[in-house]
C-alpha positions, 0 to 999 in steps of 0.5 A, spaced: 660 921 930 656 928 927 648 928 929 648 935 925 641 936 922 638 929 925 632 930 929 632 927 938 627 925 941 626 925 947 622 921 953 621 923 959 619 920 965 611 922 968 615 926 974 620 931 969 615 931 963 610 934 969 615 938 971 617 941 964 609 942 963 608 947 970 616 950 967 612 951 960 606 954 963 609 959 968 615 961 963 608 962 956 613 958 953 610 950 948 613 944 952 618 944 946 620 950 946 622 950 954 625 943 953 629 946 946 632 953 951 634 948 956 638 943 952 642 950 949 643 952 957 646 946 959 650 944 953 653 952 953 654 951 961 661 949 963 659 946 970 654 942 967 658 940 961 665 937 966 658 935 971 654 931 966 662 927 964 664 926 971 657 921 972 657 918 965 663 920 961 666 912 960 671 913 955 676 919 957 679 920 949 672 922 948 670 927 953 670 934 951 673 941 955 668 946 954 671 953 956 668 959 955 670 964 949 667 971 949 660 970 949 660 963 947 663 956 951 666 952 946 668 944 945 676 942 945 
């Protein structure tokens, strides 16, 4: 399964939208730019990836094993 090059749309609940808006103002960034940055931070943090998988992973064969290699997070 590959989603490279595909657009991903988000529908945020009101509370999350307000928080994103407030934080984007605080950081002098557009909300979409900040949302992109937050996604990158989460996907490159092994602790967050493991946490999300503990909550939601239903198919063990698709579980990713994140690890830090130098300054990058890679998935095995």
